[in-house]
C-alpha positions as CSV (number, residue, x, y, z in Angstrom):
1,M,31.9,35.4,-23.9
2,L,27.9,35.6,-24.2
3,N,26.4,38.6,-22.4
4,K,24.2,37.4,-19.5
5,N,21.1,39.1,-21.2
6,V,21.4,37.3,-24.3
7,I,21.5,34.1,-22.3
8,E,18.7,35.3,-20.3
9,E,16.5,36.1,-23.5
10,I,17.3,33.1,-25.4
11,N,16.1,31.1,-22.0
12,S,13.0,33.3,-21.8
13,K,12.2,32.4,-25.7
14,V,13.2,28.7,-25.4
15,S,10.4,28.7,-22.5
16,E,7.9,30.8,-24.5
17,I,8.0,28.4,-27.7
18,L,7.8,25.2,-25.2
19,Q,4.8,26.8,-23.4
20,N,3.0,27.5,-26.8
21,S,4.1,24.2,-28.5
22,P,1.9,21.3,-28.7
23,A,4.5,19.2,-26.3
24,K,3.0,21.1,-23.6
25,D,-0.5,20.2,-24.5
26,V,0.6,16.4,-24.8
27,E,1.7,16.7,-21.3
28,K,-1.1,18.3,-19.7
29,N,-3.0,15.6,-21.2
30,M,-1.0,12.7,-20.4
31,R,-0.9,14.1,-16.6
32,A,-5.0,14.1,-17.0
33,V,-5.1,10.7,-18.7
34,M,-2.6,9.2,-15.8
35,S,-4.4,10.6,-13.0
36,G,-7.8,9.4,-14.1
37,V,-6.4,5.9,-14.8
38,F,-5.2,6.0,-10.9
39,S,-8.0,7.6,-9.6
40,R,-10.4,4.3,-10.7
41,L,-7.5,1.9,-9.6
42,D,-8.7,2.5,-5.9
43,L,-4.8,2.8,-4.7
44,V,-3.8,3.2,-1.5
45,T,-0.6,5.4,-0.2
46,R,2.3,3.3,1.6
47,E,1.5,5.2,4.7
48,E,-1.8,3.7,4.6
49,F,-1.0,0.3,3.6
50,D,2.0,0.0,6.3
51,V,-1.2,1.4,9.3
52,Q,-3.6,-1.5,7.9
53,H,-0.7,-4.0,8.1
54,E,0.2,-3.0,11.8
55,V,-3.5,-3.1,12.7
56,L,-3.6,-6.7,10.8
57,L,-0.4,-8.1,12.9
58,R,-2.1,-6.7,16.1
59,T,-5.3,-8.7,15.3
60,R,-3.6,-11.6,14.3
61,E,-1.6,-11.5,17.8
62,K,-5.2,-11.0,19.6
63,L,-6.9,-14.0,17.9
64,V,-4.3,-16.3,19.1
65,Q,-4.0,-15.2,22.0
66,L,-7.9,-15.4,22.6
67,E,-7.6,-18.7,20.7
68,A,-5.0,-20.2,23.4
69,K,-7.4,-18.7,26.4
70,V,-10.4,-20.9,24.7
71,K,-8.3,-24.0,24.5
72,E,-7.4,-23.4,28.4
73,L,-10.8,-23.1,29.5
74,E,-11.9,-26.0,27.3
75,Q,-9.7,-28.0,28.9
76,Q,-10.4,-27.0,32.2
77,L,-14.2,-27.5,31.8
78,G,-13.0,-30.9,30.2
79,L,-14.9,-30.3,26.9
80,P,-13.6,-32.2,23.9
81,E,-11.0,-30.2,21.6
82,M,-12.9,-28.5,18.8
83,E,-11.4,-28.6,15.2
84,E,-9.5,-25.2,14.4
85,Q,-11.7,-23.2,12.5
86,S,-9.5,-20.2,11.9
87,G,-7.1,-21.4,9.6
88,I,-4.4,-19.6,11.8
89,D,-1.5,-21.2,13.0
90,T,-1.3,-20.5,16.6
91,K,2.6,-20.6,16.6
92,T,3.4,-18.5,13.8
93,G,0.1,-16.3,13.4
94,Q,0.0,-17.3,9.5
95,T,-3.1,-18.7,7.8
96,A,-2.8,-22.0,6.6
97,D,-3.3,-20.7,2.8
98,T,-0.9,-18.2,3.1
99,D,2.8,-18.6,2.4
100,P,4.8,-16.5,4.7
101,A,7.1,-15.4,1.8
102,Q,4.6,-13.2,0.4
103,T,3.3,-11.7,3.7
104,V,4.7,-8.2,3.9
């Protein structure tokens, strides 16, 4: 069997060679390029996306409630019904131009 010191020596030599090789420079350059590309894409984390999604759902629910209240008040006052301008289906909370299958 190989001596443990020989294995450690081979490992250290290979690590040293890789550190000084052009492959390490290429990896560093690629990481820098990818970081630059991602920063220009203006990406958000999944956590940020999920928080904003929940805020949007609550806002839609509130809008549906407010529209129903306005409609109720209009009926009490005997005002003619106005056309739906929000584009949101009061039953589903979905916008008229949004496919529910595409909603996250």
